[in-house]
KETORMI-893526 format. One line per 4 residues: their letters; for each residue z, x negated, y of C-alpha. Coordinates in Angstrom, 2 decimals. Example, Ala and Ser with C-alpha at 12.3 -4.5 7.8 and 13.67 -1.06 7.14 Angstrom:
as) 7.80 -12.30 -4.50; 7.14 -13.67 -1.06
END
This chain:
msfk) 0.00 0.00 0.00; -1.05 -1.44 3.34; 1.58 -1.01 6.03; -0.84 -1.39 8.95
ftkf) 0.57 1.45 11.07; 4.14 0.52 10.16; 3.44 -2.99 11.50; 1.96 -1.48 14.66
gvin) 5.08 0.70 14.93; 7.43 -2.27 14.57; 5.53 -4.20 17.25; 5.58 -1.19 19.59
alls) 9.28 -0.64 18.86; 10.06 -4.26 19.72; 8.10 -3.96 22.96; 10.05 -0.82 23.83
lipi) 13.34 -2.71 23.63; 12.62 -4.47 26.93; 15.67 -3.34 28.98; 13.82 -1.53 31.79
fpaw) 11.59 0.41 29.39; 14.15 2.98 28.12; 15.15 3.95 31.67; 11.55 4.20 32.89
tlfp) 10.49 6.53 30.10; 13.27 9.01 30.91; 11.82 9.87 34.32; 9.15 12.39 33.21
gmli) 11.61 14.44 31.15; 14.27 14.34 33.82; 11.77 15.36 36.52; 10.67 18.31 34.39
gmgl) 14.34 19.23 33.92; 14.98 19.11 37.67; 11.88 21.23 38.31; 13.03 23.82 35.78
knci) 16.49 23.75 37.37; 14.93 24.69 40.71; 12.93 27.51 39.10; 15.64 28.89 36.80
gdcv) 18.72 28.07 38.84; 20.72 26.92 35.80; 20.81 23.18 35.25; 22.31 23.22 31.75
lsyk) 19.75 25.76 30.52; 16.89 23.78 32.05; 17.84 20.62 30.12; 18.30 22.62 26.92
ivml) 14.74 23.89 27.41; 13.50 20.33 28.03; 15.24 19.17 24.85; 13.72 21.96 22.73
lsif) 10.25 21.43 24.23; 10.58 17.72 23.49; 11.45 18.38 19.86; 8.49 20.76 19.50
liig) 6.18 18.24 21.20; 7.24 15.50 18.78; 6.66 17.71 15.75; 3.39 19.15 17.05
atgl) 1.88 15.87 18.26; 2.81 14.05 15.06; 1.39 16.85 12.93; -1.84 16.88 14.94
yllr) -2.14 13.07 14.70; -1.66 13.22 10.92; -4.28 15.98 10.62; -6.78 13.95 12.67
ikki) -6.14 10.66 10.85; -9.53 10.73 9.13; -11.34 10.77 12.49; -9.04 8.08 13.85
like) -9.58 5.67 10.93; -13.38 5.52 11.26; -13.10 3.81 14.65; -12.91 0.07 15.31
pkii) -9.56 -1.59 14.49; -9.04 -2.56 18.14; -9.48 1.06 19.25; -7.20 2.30 16.45
krnf) -4.47 -0.08 17.59; -4.85 0.87 21.27; -4.83 4.60 20.52; -1.77 4.25 18.30
rlfs) 0.00 2.29 21.05; -0.70 5.09 23.57; 0.38 7.73 21.06; 3.54 5.71 20.34
lfiy) 4.30 5.56 24.05; 4.04 9.35 24.28; 6.27 9.86 21.22; 8.71 7.25 22.54
mvan) 9.00 8.96 25.92; 9.59 12.37 24.40; 12.00 11.04 21.72; 13.91 9.02 24.31
ttaf) 14.36 12.11 26.51; 15.52 14.14 23.51; 17.96 11.45 22.35; 19.34 11.04 25.89
iiil) 20.03 14.76 26.25; 21.57 14.96 22.77; 23.80 11.91 23.35; 25.12 13.04 26.73
gpyl) 24.83 16.76 26.31; 23.09 19.01 28.84; 26.24 19.43 30.95; 26.69 15.69 31.56
vcng) 22.95 15.23 32.14; 23.25 17.74 34.98; 26.51 16.59 36.49; 26.34 12.88 35.78
ssms) 28.83 10.59 34.19; 29.71 6.95 34.24; 28.38 6.84 30.69; 24.88 7.98 31.69
ilac) 23.51 4.45 32.06; 24.94 3.45 28.68; 23.43 6.55 27.07; 20.11 5.56 28.62
fysg) 20.20 2.18 26.89; 21.54 3.69 23.66; 18.81 6.33 23.44; 16.06 3.67 23.71
pias) 16.67 2.05 20.29; 16.90 5.49 18.68; 13.48 6.34 20.10; 12.20 2.95 18.88
vsii) 13.20 3.84 15.34; 11.15 7.02 15.68; 8.04 4.90 16.32; 8.66 2.90 13.13
ilgf) 9.13 6.13 11.16; 5.90 7.47 12.69; 3.99 4.37 11.55; 5.42 4.72 8.05
lidf) 4.45 8.41 7.91; 0.88 7.55 8.85; 0.72 4.80 6.20; 2.17 7.21 3.64
kikv) -0.46 9.85 4.53; -3.22 7.25 4.16; -1.81 6.17 0.78; -1.57 9.73 -0.53
yple) -4.99 10.70 0.88; -7.12 7.52 0.97; -9.99 7.18 3.43; -12.54 7.63 0.63
afvt) -11.25 11.17 0.17; -11.99 11.89 3.84; -15.59 10.65 3.81; -17.99 13.47 2.99
END
């Protein structure tokens, strides 16, 4: 079994451990949460919605990527690696937001805490593990359904 995507996932996970990276990737989710807070008027509910949307995005995007793997694998290796890196960045951002909200809880995300910065750096490695798991899932899918089975 070739662990090509798992290797890509490990490399991407190591790159994501650069200290500024976990904090930077939280901004989109937090901005969406603040926007929902302004629309809804309830901060805790808005971050619960962001957390649930993030979980559904992870599941949906991963499922879609696994369904489209046959179209992805017929491209050049350089393009496959670049596309997987961009997909990993998306999954990392969404997983990091989810982990951050779960670690702190929606109430502390809204009201702040002295532990918020620590939770930011703690959620990053958890999101990095999700990239490695994603790479392994893709390799497992390729092993179970080899490329020859996709070619018609």
